[in-house]
N, C-alpha and C positions, 0 to 999 in steps of 0.2 A: 504492500499499500504505500503511496507516494501524494505528499499534500502538495497541492498546485497553489504557488504565491508567484504572480507573474512580477519581473523585476521592477525594481521602486515602489511597489505598493506595500504599504505598512501592514503589518502581521496582525489578522484580525485577532481580537480576545474572546476566547471562550466557544469557537469554531473555526471550520476551515473554509475559504472561498471555494476549493474545490478538492476533491481526492480521485486518484487513479489507482483502480486495483482490478487483480486477475484473482478468479477462482470460483468456488460455489456461492452463488447468489441466494440469501436468505430474505424474503420480505415478510414484515409482520403489516398485520391488519391495523387500523386504529384502535389502539390500545388506551383503556382509561384506567383510572386510578382507584378501583375496586378490588376487594380482594379475591381469592380462588371460589369462594362462595357468592361472587357477583354481589358483594355487599359494601358499601362506601363506610370507611370508619371514620372519615373527616369530609368536612367542605373547605376545610383551608387549601388554596391553590398548591403551595408549597409541599404540604402533607400527599396529596392526591398525587402529585409529580412524582413524590418518592415511589409511591406505589406503581405509578406507572413505569418507573425504571426497572422495579423488581418484577413485574410481570412481563416487561419485554426482555429481561435477562433470562427469565425461567423460559421463554419462548424459543430465544436463540439457542439455549442450552439444549434443547431437544433435537439439535442437529449440530452440534460440537462447538457453537459459536460463544464469544464471550464478549466483554465490550470493547475490546480492542479489535474486534473484526465492523465495528458499526463505521459504515461509511457517510450515510444521510439518515437524517431525520427531519421529518416536517412536524411542526407542534401547531395543534389549533387550540386556543385559548378563548373563554368567553369574557374574559375581562382583561384588557391591556394594562389598565392601571394596576389591577391584582398582580399582575404578572411581574411589573415594574417594581413594585410594592415589596414582592417576595423573594426578590433576587438572592437576598442572603441565604434563606433557606433552600432557594432551589441551586445556589450554587454549592451549598454543604452537602445536598443530597447526592450531585454530579461528582463532586469531589470522592465521596464514600463510596459509591456506588461503580461509577465509571473511571474514575481515574482522571490520568492526563491524556485521555484518547478525546480529539475535538474533531467530530465530523462537520461535514458541510450539512449546515440547517437553515432552516425558516423557520421563524414564529408567525402566525397568522390570528388575527383576532375574527372571532365569529360571534353569531348573535347566538348561536345554542349549537349543542351536540344531541345526538339522537338519545343518550343518556341524560335524563333532565338533572340529576345531581352533579354529573360529570363539570369540571371546572378546564381540563385539559384532555387533549386526546392526542396521542402522537403515533404516527406510522415510522417506520424503521427500516433501513436496509443494510444489510450487513453482508461482508463478502470473506469468506472463508478461503484461504490459498489451500491449492490442491498439489 
């Protein structure tokens, strides 16, 4: 996997402009922050984000992937201000569960998600070298 950074561009903080990778592709559906019984344990965006990461890592592990294989994430949040205000908790969960891997990412504000209590939903692409 190679991070793509054009000459002269500043290094982005917390994500990559682009990633180049070869191997087996794993894609997740939109993952929300509920537990294995499909119950939300919190209405806090940072708390749901932590659970989304745990759920995503569990899905990836089913085919031998880990956080180091994540190359792309698209985040859908129902409240951009809650996202901005929750960055400390989001960053803490990221460092704990994903570490120093920074994939290409986009954060998109949406009016609602299919699950009414969901504050965040994330789609993930991972590439496992073969």
